[in-house]
All heavy atoms as a GROMACS GRO file, in nm:
protein
  576
    1MET      N    1  12.010  10.612  10.887
    1MET     CA    2  12.116  10.516  10.904
    1MET      C    3  12.196  10.505  10.774
    1MET      O    4  12.140  10.482  10.668
    1MET     CB    5  12.055  10.381  10.940
    1MET     CG    6  12.155  10.272  10.956
    1MET     SD    7  12.065  10.125  11.012
    1MET     CE    8  12.199  10.014  11.018
    2VAL      N    9  12.324  10.523  10.783
    2VAL     CA   10  12.411  10.518  10.666
    2VAL      C   11  12.449  10.374  10.637
    2VAL      O   12  12.488  10.299  10.726
    2VAL     CB   13  12.537  10.604  10.689
    2VAL    CG1   14  12.634  10.590  10.573
    2VAL    CG2   15  12.499  10.749  10.710
    3ARG      N   16  12.435  10.336  10.510
    3ARG     CA   17  12.478  10.202  10.466
    3ARG      C   18  12.609  10.217  10.392
    3ARG      O   19  12.632  10.318  10.325
    3ARG     CB   20  12.374  10.140  10.374
    3ARG     CG   21  12.242  10.115  10.442
    3ARG     CD   22  12.140  10.055  10.348
    3ARG     NE   23  12.098  10.158  10.251
    3ARG     CZ   24  12.071  10.134  10.124
    3ARG    NH1   25  12.080  10.014  10.074
    3ARG    NH2   26  12.032  10.232  10.044
    4GLU      N   27  12.694  10.117  10.400
    4GLU     CA   28  12.822  10.120  10.331
    4GLU      C   29  12.832   9.996  10.243
    4GLU      O   30  12.807   9.884  10.289
    4GLU     CB   31  12.935  10.122  10.434
    4GLU     CG   32  13.071  10.145  10.374
    4GLU     CD   33  13.175  10.165  10.481
    4GLU    OE1   34  13.166  10.265  10.555
    4GLU    OE2   35  13.266  10.081  10.489
    5ILE      N   36  12.867  10.018  10.116
    5ILE     CA   37  12.884   9.906  10.024
    5ILE      C   38  13.011   9.928   9.941
    5ILE      O   39  13.055  10.041   9.921
    5ILE     CB   40  12.763   9.889   9.928
    5ILE    CG1   41  12.744  10.014   9.842
    5ILE    CG2   42  12.638   9.854  10.004
    5ILE    CD1   43  12.645   9.995   9.729
    6ALA      N   44  13.067   9.818   9.893
    6ALA     CA   45  13.182   9.826   9.804
    6ALA      C   46  13.133   9.868   9.665
    6ALA      O   47  13.022   9.831   9.623
    6ALA     CB   48  13.251   9.690   9.796
    7TYR      N   49  13.215   9.944   9.595
    7TYR     CA   50  13.177   9.992   9.462
    7TYR      C   51  13.140   9.875   9.369
    7TYR      O   52  13.050   9.887   9.287
    7TYR     CB   53  13.290  10.076   9.401
    7TYR     CG   54  13.256  10.128   9.264
    7TYR    CD1   55  13.155  10.224   9.247
    7TYR    CD2   56  13.322  10.083   9.151
    7TYR    CE1   57  13.122  10.272   9.122
    7TYR    CE2   58  13.290  10.131   9.026
    7TYR     CZ   59  13.190  10.224   9.011
    7TYR     OH   60  13.158  10.272   8.888
    8GLU      N   61  13.207   9.763   9.386
    8GLU     CA   62  13.180   9.646   9.302
    8GLU      C   63  13.038   9.592   9.322
    8GLU      O   64  12.990   9.515   9.240
    8GLU     CB   65  13.280   9.534   9.334
    8GLU     CG   66  13.423   9.569   9.301
    8GLU     CD   67  13.489   9.661   9.404
    8GLU    OE1   68  13.450   9.658   9.523
    8GLU    OE2   69  13.578   9.737   9.364
    9ARG      N   70  12.970   9.633   9.427
    9ARG     CA   71  12.836   9.585   9.456
    9ARG      C   72  12.726   9.689   9.428
    9ARG      O   73  12.610   9.668   9.462
    9ARG     CB   74  12.827   9.539   9.601
    9ARG     CG   75  12.924   9.427   9.632
    9ARG     CD   76  12.884   9.353   9.754
    9ARG     NE   77  12.977   9.246   9.785
    9ARG     CZ   78  12.966   9.122   9.740
    9ARG    NH1   79  12.867   9.089   9.662
    9ARG    NH2   80  13.055   9.032   9.774
   10VAL      N   81  12.764   9.799   9.367
   10VAL     CA   82  12.668   9.906   9.338
   10VAL      C   83  12.556   9.857   9.246
   10VAL      O   84  12.441   9.897   9.260
   10VAL     CB   85  12.739  10.029   9.278
   10VAL    CG1   86  12.642  10.125   9.214
   10VAL    CG2   87  12.820  10.099   9.385
   11ASP      N   88  12.589   9.767   9.155
   11ASP     CA   89  12.488   9.719   9.061
   11ASP      C   90  12.366   9.660   9.131
   11ASP      O   91  12.253   9.678   9.088
   11ASP     CB   92  12.546   9.620   8.961
   11ASP     CG   93  12.611   9.498   9.025
   11ASP    OD1   94  12.651   9.506   9.144
   11ASP    OD2   95  12.622   9.396   8.957
   12ALA      N   96  12.387   9.592   9.243
   12ALA     CA   97  12.275   9.534   9.318
   12ALA      C   98  12.184   9.644   9.373
   12ALA      O   99  12.061   9.630   9.373
   12ALA     CB  100  12.326   9.446   9.431
   13GLU      N  101  12.242   9.753   9.418
   13GLU     CA  102  12.163   9.867   9.467
   13GLU      C  103  12.080   9.926   9.353
   13GLU      O  104  11.963   9.959   9.370
   13GLU     CB  105  12.253   9.976   9.525
   13GLU     CG  106  12.318   9.940   9.656
   13GLU     CD  107  12.221   9.936   9.771
   13GLU    OE1  108  12.130  10.022   9.778
   13GLU    OE2  109  12.235   9.846   9.855
   14LEU      N  110  12.143   9.942   9.236
   14LEU     CA  111  12.075  10.004   9.123
   14LEU      C  112  11.966   9.915   9.064
   14LEU      O  113  11.865   9.964   9.014
   14LEU     CB  114  12.177  10.041   9.015
   14LEU     CG  115  12.291  10.134   9.060
   14LEU    CD1  116  12.381  10.165   8.942
   14LEU    CD2  117  12.239  10.259   9.126
   15GLU      N  118  11.984   9.785   9.072
   15GLU     CA  119  11.885   9.690   9.019
   15GLU      C  120  11.758   9.687   9.103
   15GLU      O  121  11.654   9.640   9.057
   15GLU     CB  122  11.946   9.551   9.010
   15GLU     CG  123  12.050   9.541   8.900
   15GLU     CD  124  12.126   9.410   8.900
   15GLU    OE1  125  12.101   9.325   8.989
   15GLU    OE2  126  12.212   9.393   8.812
   16ALA      N  127  11.763   9.740   9.223
   16ALA     CA  128  11.646   9.739   9.311
   16ALA      C  129  11.541   9.842   9.269
   16ALA      O  130  11.426   9.833   9.314
   16ALA     CB  131  11.689   9.766   9.455
   17PHE      N  132  11.577   9.934   9.183
   17PHE     CA  133  11.485  10.039   9.139
   17PHE      C  134  11.401   9.994   9.021
   17PHE      O  135  11.441   9.907   8.944
   17PHE     CB  136  11.561  10.166   9.098
   17PHE     CG  137  11.630  10.235   9.212
   17PHE    CD1  138  11.767  10.232   9.223
   17PHE    CD2  139  11.557  10.304   9.307
   17PHE    CE1  140  11.831  10.296   9.327
   17PHE    CE2  141  11.619  10.368   9.413
   17PHE     CZ  142  11.757  10.364   9.422
   18SER      N  143  11.285  10.058   9.004
   18SER     CA  144  11.203  10.041   8.884
   18SER      C  145  11.245  10.148   8.784
   18SER      O  146  11.272  10.261   8.822
   18SER     CB  147  11.055  10.060   8.918
   18SER     OG  148  11.010   9.961   9.006
   19TYR      N  149  11.250  10.110   8.660
   19TYR     CA  150  11.291  10.204   8.554
   19TYR      C  151  11.175  10.223   8.459
   19TYR      O  152  11.098  10.131   8.439
   19TYR     CB  153  11.414  10.147   8.482
   19TYR     CG  154  11.535  10.148   8.571
   19TYR    CD1  155  11.559  10.046   8.662
   19TYR    CD2  156  11.623  10.256   8.568
   19TYR    CE1  157  11.670  10.049   8.746
   19TYR    CE2  158  11.734  10.259   8.651
   19TYR     CZ  159  11.756  10.155   8.739
   19TYR     OH  160  11.865  10.160   8.822
   20PRO      N  161  11.161  10.343   8.400
   20PRO     CA  162  11.252  10.457   8.406
   20PRO      C  163  11.256  10.519   8.546
   20PRO      O  164  11.162  10.509   8.624
   20PRO     CB  165  11.197  10.555   8.303
   20PRO     CG  166  11.055  10.517   8.284
   20PRO     CD  167  11.043  10.370   8.317
   21LEU      N  168  11.370  10.586   8.571
   21LEU     CA  169  11.398  10.642   8.702
   21LEU      C  170  11.457  10.782   8.685
   21LEU      O  171  11.550  10.800   8.606
   21LEU     CB  172  11.500  10.552   8.774
   21LEU     CG  173  11.552  10.594   8.909
   21LEU    CD1  174  11.439  10.597   9.013
   21LEU    CD2  175  11.663  10.501   8.953
   22LEU      N  176  11.402  10.878   8.754
   22LEU     CA  177  11.455  11.014   8.749
   22LEU      C  178  11.584  11.023   8.830
   22LEU      O  179  11.596  10.962   8.936
   22LEU     CB  180  11.355  11.115   8.804
   22LEU     CG  181  11.224  11.130   8.727
   22LEU    CD1  182  11.129  11.223   8.802
   22LEU    CD2  183  11.252  11.180   8.587
   23ARG      N  184  11.681  11.099   8.778
   23ARG     CA  185  11.809  11.116   8.847
   23ARG      C  186  11.789  11.167   8.989
   23ARG      O  187  11.850  11.116   9.083
   23ARG     CB  188  11.900  11.212   8.770
   23ARG     CG  189  12.034  11.235   8.840
   23ARG     CD  190  12.121  11.338   8.772
   23ARG     NE  191  12.048  11.463   8.766
   23ARG     CZ  192  12.060  11.552   8.669
   23ARG    NH1  193  12.141  11.530   8.568
   23ARG    NH2  194  11.990  11.663   8.671
   24ASP      N  195  11.704  11.268   9.007
   24ASP     CA  196  11.684  11.325   9.140
   24ASP      C  197  11.625  11.223   9.238
   24ASP      O  198  11.661  11.221   9.356
   24ASP     CB  199  11.594  11.448   9.133
   24ASP     CG  200  11.661  11.565   9.063
   24ASP    OD1  201  11.785  11.563   9.048
   24ASP    OD2  202  11.589  11.659   9.025
   25ASP      N  203  11.536  11.137   9.190
   25ASP     CA  204  11.477  11.034   9.275
   25ASP      C  205  11.583  10.931   9.315
   25ASP      O  206  11.588  10.888   9.431
   25ASP     CB  207  11.362  10.963   9.205
   25ASP     CG  208  11.241  11.054   9.186
   25ASP    OD1  209  11.232  11.160   9.253
   25ASP    OD2  210  11.154  11.018   9.104
   26ALA      N  211  11.667  10.892   9.221
   26ALA     CA  212  11.773  10.795   9.251
   26ALA      C  213  11.872  10.855   9.350
   26ALA      O  214  11.912  10.790   9.447
   26ALA     CB  215  11.845  10.754   9.123
   27ALA      N  216  11.912  10.980   9.327
   27ALA     CA  217  12.007  11.046   9.416
   27ALA      C  218  11.951  11.056   9.558
   27ALA      O  219  12.023  11.030   9.656
   27ALA     CB  220  12.043  11.184   9.362
   28ALA      N  221  11.825  11.089   9.571
   28ALA     CA  222  11.763  11.101   9.703
   28ALA      C  223  11.754  10.965   9.772
   28ALA      O  224  11.782  10.953   9.892
   28ALA     CB  225  11.624  11.163   9.692
   29ALA      N  226  11.719  10.862   9.698
   29ALA     CA  227  11.707  10.728   9.755
   29ALA      C  228  11.841  10.670   9.797
   29ALA      O  229  11.848  10.587   9.887
   29ALA     CB  230  11.640  10.635   9.654
   30LEU      N  231  11.948  10.716   9.734
   30LEU     CA  232  12.082  10.664   9.763
   30LEU      C  233  12.165  10.758   9.850
   30LEU      O  234  12.285  10.734   9.871
   30LEU     CB  235  12.155  10.635   9.631
   30LEU     CG  236  12.089  10.526   9.546
   30LEU    CD1  237  12.148  10.525   9.406
   30LEU    CD2  238  12.100  10.391   9.612
   31ALA      N  239  12.103  10.860   9.903
   31ALA     CA  240  12.175  10.960   9.984
   31ALA      C  241  12.233  10.901  10.112
   31ALA      O  242  12.328  10.957  10.168
   31ALA     CB  243  12.083  11.077  10.017
   32ASP      N  244  12.181  10.788  10.156
   32ASP     CA  245  12.232  10.727  10.279
   32ASP      C  246  12.330  10.613  10.253
   32ASP      O  247  12.361  10.535  10.342
   32ASP     CB  248  12.115  10.676  10.364
   32ASP     CG  249  12.041  10.559  10.301
   32ASP    OD1  250  12.051  10.542  10.177
   32ASP    OD2  251  11.976  10.484  10.374
   33VAL      N  252  12.381  10.604  10.130
   33VAL     CA  253  12.473  10.495  10.094
   33VAL      C  254  12.612  10.551  10.069
   33VAL      O  255  12.631  10.641   9.988
   33VAL     CB  256  12.423  10.420   9.968
   33VAL    CG1  257  12.521  10.309   9.930
   33VAL    CG2  258  12.284  10.365   9.989
   34THR      N  259  12.709  10.497  10.141
   34THR     CA  260  12.849  10.532  10.119
   34THR      C  261  12.913  10.419  10.039
   34THR      O  262  12.898  10.302  10.074
   34THR     CB  263  12.924  10.549  10.253
   34THR    OG1  264  12.865  10.657  10.324
   34THR    CG2  265  13.072  10.578  10.231
   35VAL      N  266  12.981  10.455   9.932
   35VAL     CA  267  13.050  10.358   9.848
   35VAL      C  268  13.197  10.361   9.884
   35VAL      O  269  13.258  10.469   9.893
   35VAL     CB  270  13.032  10.394   9.699
   35VAL    CG1  271  13.109  10.298   9.611
   35VAL    CG2  272  12.886  10.393   9.661
   36THR      N  273  13.255  10.242   9.905
   36THR     CA  274  13.398  10.233   9.932
   36THR      C  275  13.468  10.180   9.807
   36THR      O  276  13.415  10.095   9.736
   36THR     CB  277  13.427  10.142  10.052
   36THR    OG1  278  13.372  10.013  10.027
   36THR    CG2  279  13.367  10.199  10.179
   37PHE      N  280  13.586  10.233   9.782
   37PHE     CA  281  13.665  10.194   9.666
   37PHE      C  282  13.785  10.112   9.709
   37PHE      O  283  13.828  10.120   9.825
   37PHE     CB  284  13.709  10.318   9.588
   37PHE     CG  285  13.594  10.400   9.537
   37PHE    CD1  286  13.550  10.511   9.608
   37PHE    CD2  287  13.528  10.365   9.422
   37PHE    CE1  288  13.442  10.587   9.563
   37PHE    CE2  289  13.420  10.439   9.376
   37PHE     CZ  290  13.377  10.549   9.446
   38GLN      N  291  13.843  10.037   9.618
   38GLN     CA  292  13.956   9.950   9.649
   38GLN      C  293  14.077  10.029   9.699
   38GLN      O  294  14.157   9.976   9.775
   38GLN     CB  295  13.995   9.867   9.528
   38GLN     CG  296  13.896   9.758   9.497
   38GLN     CD  297  13.940   9.670   9.382
   38GLN    OE1  298  14.043   9.692   9.320
   38GLN    NE2  299  13.860   9.570   9.352
   39ASP      N  300  14.089  10.155   9.658
   39ASP     CA  301  14.204  10.235   9.700
   39ASP      C  302  14.188  10.291   9.842
   39ASP      O  303  14.273  10.365   9.890
   39ASP     CB  304  14.230  10.349   9.602
   39ASP     CG  305  14.119  10.454   9.601
   39ASP    OD1  306  14.022  10.443   9.678
   39ASP    OD2  307  14.132  10.550   9.522
   40GLY      N  308  14.077  10.256   9.906
   40GLY     CA  309  14.052  10.303  10.042
   40GLY      C  310  13.966  10.428  10.049
   40GLY      O  311  13.924  10.467  10.157
   41GLY      N  312  13.939  10.490   9.936
   41GLY     CA  313  13.854  10.608   9.934
   41GLY      C  314  13.707  10.572   9.945
   41GLY      O  315  13.670  10.455   9.937
   42ASP      N  316  13.626  10.674   9.963
   42ASP     CA  317  13.481  10.651   9.966
   42ASP      C  318  13.410  10.774   9.914
   42ASP      O  319  13.469  10.879   9.897
   42ASP     CB  320  13.432  10.614  10.105
   42ASP     CG  321  13.455  10.723  10.209
   42ASP    OD1  322  13.474  10.840  10.173
   42ASP    OD2  323  13.453  10.690  10.329
   43ALA      N  324  13.282  10.758   9.885
   43ALA     CA  325  13.199  10.867   9.834
   43ALA      C  326  13.053  10.835   9.863
   43ALA      O  327  13.016  10.719   9.878
   43ALA     CB  328  13.220  10.887   9.684
   44ASN      N  329  12.973  10.938   9.866
   44ASN     CA  330  12.830  10.921   9.884
   44ASN      C  331  12.769  10.884   9.749
   44ASN      O  332  12.787  10.955   9.650
   44ASN     CB  333  12.767  11.050   9.938
   44ASN     CG  334  12.619  11.036   9.955
   44ASN    OD1  335  12.543  11.056   9.860
   44ASN    ND2  336  12.576  11.001  10.075
   45LEU      N  337  12.698  10.772   9.745
   45LEU     CA  338  12.641  10.724   9.619
   45LEU      C  339  12.535  10.819   9.564
   45LEU      O  340  12.529  10.842   9.444
   45LEU     CB  341  12.584  10.583   9.638
   45LEU     CG  342  12.532  10.514   9.513
   45LEU    CD1  343  12.636  10.511   9.402
   45LEU    CD2  344  12.486  10.373   9.546
   46GLY      N  345  12.454  10.877   9.650
   46GLY     CA  346  12.355  10.973   9.603
   46GLY      C  347  12.419  11.094   9.538
   46GLY      O  348  12.374  11.142   9.434
   47ALA      N  349  12.529  11.141   9.596
   47ALA     CA  350  12.601  11.255   9.538
   47ALA      C  351  12.661  11.218   9.403
   47ALA      O  352  12.658  11.299   9.309
   47ALA     CB  353  12.710  11.303   9.634
   48LEU      N  354  12.714  11.098   9.392
   48LEU     CA  355  12.770  11.054   9.263
   48LEU      C  356  12.661  11.048   9.157
   48LEU      O  357  12.681  11.093   9.043
   48LEU     CB  358  12.836  10.917   9.278
   48LEU     CG  359  12.963  10.911   9.362
   48LEU    CD1  360  13.008  10.767   9.380
   48LEU    CD2  361  13.073  10.996   9.301
   49VAL      N  362  12.545  10.993   9.193
   49VAL     CA  363  12.434  10.985   9.097
   49VAL      C  364  12.390  11.126   9.056
   49VAL      O  365  12.359  11.150   8.939
   49VAL     CB  366  12.317  10.904   9.155
   49VAL    CG1  367  12.192  10.917   9.069
   49VAL    CG2  368  12.355  10.758   9.172
   50SER      N  369  12.390  11.220   9.149
   50SER     CA  370  12.347  11.356   9.117
   50SER      C  371  12.441  11.424   9.017
   50SER      O  372  12.403  11.521   8.953
   50SER     CB  373  12.333  11.440   9.243
   50SER     OG  374  12.460  11.470   9.298
   51GLU      N  375  12.563  11.372   9.002
   51GLU     CA  376  12.660  11.429   8.908
   51GLU      C  377  12.648  11.370   8.767
   51GLU      O  378  12.718  11.415   8.677
   51GLU     CB  379  12.802  11.406   8.960
   51GLU     CG  380  12.832  11.482   9.087
   51GLU     CD  381  12.970  11.454   9.141
   51GLU    OE1  382  13.060  11.420   9.061
   51GLU    OE2  383  12.989  11.466   9.263
   52THR      N  384  12.561  11.272   8.748
   52THR     CA  385  12.544  11.215   8.614
   52THR      C  386  12.477  11.317   8.523
   52THR      O  387  12.414  11.412   8.570
   52THR     CB  388  12.461  11.085   8.619
   52THR    OG1  389  12.334  11.113   8.676
   52THR    CG2  390  12.533  10.977   8.699
   53SER      N  391  12.489  11.295   8.393
   53SER     CA  392  12.442  11.397   8.299
   53SER      C  393  12.295  11.382   8.257
   53SER      O  394  12.234  11.480   8.216
   53SER     CB  395  12.530  11.398   8.175
   53SER     OG  396  12.529  11.272   8.112
   54SER      N  397  12.240  11.264   8.268
   54SER     CA  398  12.100  11.243   8.226
   54SER      C  399  12.003  11.283   8.336
   54SER      O  400  12.032  11.268   8.454
   54SER     CB  401  12.076  11.097   8.190
   54SER     OG  402  12.148  11.062   8.075
   55ASP      N  403  11.887  11.331   8.295
   55ASP     CA  404  11.781  11.363   8.391
   55ASP      C  405  11.703  11.239   8.433
   55ASP      O  406  11.639  11.238   8.537
   55ASP     CB  407  11.683  11.465   8.331
   55ASP     CG  408  11.746  11.601   8.312
   55ASP    OD1  409  11.838  11.635   8.388
   55ASP    OD2  410  11.703  11.673   8.221
   56ALA      N  411  11.708  11.135   8.348
   56ALA     CA  412  11.636  11.010   8.376
   56ALA      C  413  11.711  10.894   8.313
   56ALA      O  414  11.788  10.911   8.218
   56ALA     CB  415  11.495  11.018   8.320
   57PHE      N  416  11.687  10.776   8.368
   57PHE     CA  417  11.750  10.654   8.320
   57PHE      C  418  11.641  10.556   8.282
   57PHE      O  419  11.547  10.535   8.358
   57PHE     CB  420  11.840  10.595   8.429
   57PHE     CG  421  11.937  10.696   8.484
   57PHE    CD1  422  11.910  10.759   8.604
   57PHE    CD2  423  12.051  10.730   8.414
   57PHE    CE1  424  11.997  10.854   8.654
   57PHE    CE2  425  12.138  10.826   8.463
   57PHE     CZ  426  12.111  10.888   8.583
   58HIS      N  427  11.655  10.496   8.164
   58HIS     CA  428  11.551  10.406   8.114
   58HIS      C  429  11.578  10.261   8.152
   58HIS      O  430  11.487  10.178   8.144
   58HIS     CB  431  11.537  10.421   7.963
   58HIS     CG  432  11.494  10.560   7.926
   58HIS    ND1  433  11.365  10.604   7.943
   58HIS    CD2  434  11.564  10.666   7.879
   58HIS    CE1  435  11.356  10.731   7.907
   58HIS    NE2  436  11.476  10.771   7.868
   59ALA      N  437  11.701  10.231   8.193
   59ALA     CA  438  11.737  10.096   8.234
   59ALA      C  439  11.855  10.104   8.330
   59ALA      O  440  11.928  10.205   8.332
   59ALA     CB  441  11.774  10.012   8.112
   60VAL      N  442  11.874  10.000   8.407
   60VAL     CA  443  11.984   9.998   8.503
   60VAL      C  444  12.118  10.017   8.432
   60VAL      O  445  12.208  10.083   8.484
   60VAL     CB  446  11.981   9.870   8.589
   60VAL    CG1  447  12.011   9.747   8.507
   60VAL    CG2  448  12.077   9.881   8.706
   61ALA      N  449  12.132   9.964   8.312
   61ALA     CA  450  12.257   9.978   8.237
   61ALA      C  451  12.289  10.125   8.208
   61ALA      O  452  12.406  10.164   8.207
   61ALA     CB  453  12.251   9.898   8.107
   62ASP      N  454  12.186  10.205   8.184
   62ASP     CA  455  12.207  10.348   8.159
   62ASP      C  456  12.266  10.416   8.282
   62ASP      O  457  12.362  10.492   8.272
   62ASP     CB  458  12.075  10.417   8.123
   62ASP     CG  459  12.011  10.362   7.997
   62ASP    OD1  460  12.084  10.307   7.911
   62ASP    OD2  461  11.888  10.373   7.986
   63LEU      N  462  12.209  10.389   8.397
   63LEU     CA  463  12.257  10.449   8.520
   63LEU      C  464  12.396  10.397   8.554
   63LEU      O  465  12.485  10.475   8.593
   63LEU     CB  466  12.159  10.422   8.635
   63LEU     CG  467  12.196  10.476   8.774
   63LEU    CD1  468  12.240  10.621   8.771
   63LEU    CD2  469  12.080  10.456   8.870
   64GLU      N  470  12.420  10.269   8.536
   64GLU     CA  471  12.553  10.212   8.563
   64GLU      C  472  12.660  10.278   8.477
   64GLU      O  473  12.768  10.311   8.526
   64GLU     CB  474  12.554  10.061   8.540
   64GLU     CG  475  12.481   9.982   8.644
   64GLU     CD  476  12.470   9.835   8.610
   64GLU    OE1  477  12.472   9.798   8.490
   64GLU    OE2  478  12.457   9.756   8.704
   65ALA      N  479  12.630  10.297   8.349
   65ALA     CA  480  12.727  10.357   8.257
   65ALA      C  481  12.760  10.500   8.297
   65ALA      O  482  12.877  10.540   8.298
   65ALA     CB  483  12.675  10.351   8.114
   66GLU      N  484  12.659  10.578   8.329
   66GLU     CA  485  12.682  10.717   8.366
   66GLU      C  486  12.752  10.727   8.501
   66GLU      O  487  12.838  10.812   8.521
   66GLU     CB  488  12.552  10.796   8.365
   66GLU     CG  489  12.502  10.817   8.224
   66GLU     CD  490  12.416  10.938   8.210
   66GLU    OE1  491  12.433  11.036   8.285
   66GLU    OE2  492  12.329  10.934   8.122
   67LEU      N  493  12.717  10.641   8.593
   67LEU     CA  494  12.782  10.640   8.724
   67LEU      C  495  12.930  10.604   8.708
   67LEU      O  496  13.017  10.664   8.769
   67LEU     CB  497  12.712  10.542   8.817
   67LEU     CG  498  12.761  10.537   8.960
   67LEU    CD1  499  12.749  10.674   9.027
   67LEU    CD2  500  12.684  10.433   9.038
   68SER      N  501  12.958  10.508   8.623
   68SER     CA  502  13.096  10.468   8.596
   68SER      C  503  13.176  10.585   8.539
   68SER      O  504  13.291  10.607   8.577
   68SER     CB  505  13.098  10.350   8.499
   68SER     OG  506  13.230  10.312   8.471
   69ALA      N  507  13.116  10.662   8.450
   69ALA     CA  508  13.183  10.778   8.393
   69ALA      C  509  13.215  10.883   8.500
   69ALA      O  510  13.322  10.943   8.500
   69ALA     CB  511  13.098  10.839   8.281
   70VAL      N  512  13.122  10.903   8.593
   70VAL     CA  513  13.144  10.999   8.701
   70VAL      C  514  13.259  10.952   8.790
   70VAL      O  515  13.348  11.029   8.825
   70VAL     CB  516  13.015  11.019   8.785
   70VAL    CG1  517  13.043  11.096   8.913
   70VAL    CG2  518  12.910  11.092   8.703
   71VAL      N  519  13.259  10.824   8.825
   71VAL     CA  520  13.365  10.769   8.910
   71VAL      C  521  13.499  10.775   8.838
   71VAL      O  522  13.600  10.815   8.897
   71VAL     CB  523  13.330  10.626   8.954
   71VAL    CG1  524  13.448  10.558   9.022
   71VAL    CG2  525  13.208  10.627   9.046
   72ASP      N  526  13.502  10.740   8.711
   72ASP     CA  527  13.626  10.744   8.634
   72ASP      C  528  13.681  10.887   8.628
   72ASP      O  529  13.802  10.908   8.640
   72ASP     CB  530  13.605  10.691   8.492
   72ASP     CG  531  13.584  10.541   8.488
   72ASP    OD1  532  13.609  10.473   8.591
   72ASP    OD2  533  13.539  10.491   8.382
   73ALA      N  534  13.594  10.985   8.610
   73ALA     CA  535  13.636  11.124   8.606
   73ALA      C  536  13.697  11.168   8.739
   73ALA      O  537  13.795  11.244   8.742
   73ALA     CB  538  13.520  11.215   8.568
   74ARG      N  539  13.642  11.122   8.848
   74ARG     CA  540  13.696  11.155   8.981
   74ARG      C  541  13.833  11.093   9.000
   74ARG      O  542  13.921  11.154   9.061
   74ARG     CB  543  13.602  11.106   9.091
   74ARG     CG  544  13.481  11.192   9.108
   74ARG     CD  545  13.391  11.137   9.218
   74ARG     NE  546  13.296  11.238   9.254
   74ARG     CZ  547  13.280  11.282   9.378
   74ARG    NH1  548  13.349  11.234   9.476
   74ARG    NH2  549  13.191  11.375   9.403
   75ILE      N  550  13.851  10.971   8.951
   75ILE     CA  551  13.979  10.901   8.966
   75ILE      C  552  14.087  10.972   8.886
   75ILE      O  553  14.202  10.984   8.929
   75ILE     CB  554  13.965  10.754   8.924
   75ILE    CG1  555  13.877  10.680   9.023
   75ILE    CG2  556  14.102  10.687   8.913
   75ILE    CD1  557  13.838  10.540   8.982
   76GLU      N  558  14.052  11.022   8.768
   76GLU     CA  559  14.149  11.088   8.681
   76GLU      C  560  14.199  11.220   8.738
   76GLU      O  561  14.306  11.266   8.703
   76GLU     CB  562  14.088  11.110   8.542
   76GLU     CG  563  14.066  10.981   8.467
   76GLU     CD  564  13.995  11.000   8.336
   76GLU    OE1  565  13.964  11.116   8.299
   76GLU    OE2  566  13.969  10.898   8.269
   77HIS      N  567  14.122  11.280   8.827
   77HIS     CA  568  14.165  11.409   8.883
   77HIS      C  569  14.249  11.385   8.999
   77HIS      O  570  14.293  11.377   9.082
   77HIS     CB  571  14.043  11.495   8.920
   77HIS     CG  572  13.977  11.550   8.798
   77HIS    ND1  573  13.859  11.498   8.750
   77HIS    CD2  574  14.012  11.646   8.713
   77HIS    CE1  575  13.824  11.565   8.642
   77HIS    NE2  576  13.916  11.655   8.617
   0.00000   0.00000   0.00000
């Protein structure tokens, strides 16, 4: 079952995990989540997490920062 959340609410999804957290584990757990953006676009949250540069995250802030960088890079293109 696919879940849909607004990008502004992604932090709640990420806070549900225990840290440290492997990137592959986070991506797999979030594979059923679609993120919607204010511009009307959307993306798979698991796919976005899989594009982050770290192999593991030690805190939710680490994952949020890297996810934000991935999203910002997509917007710039």
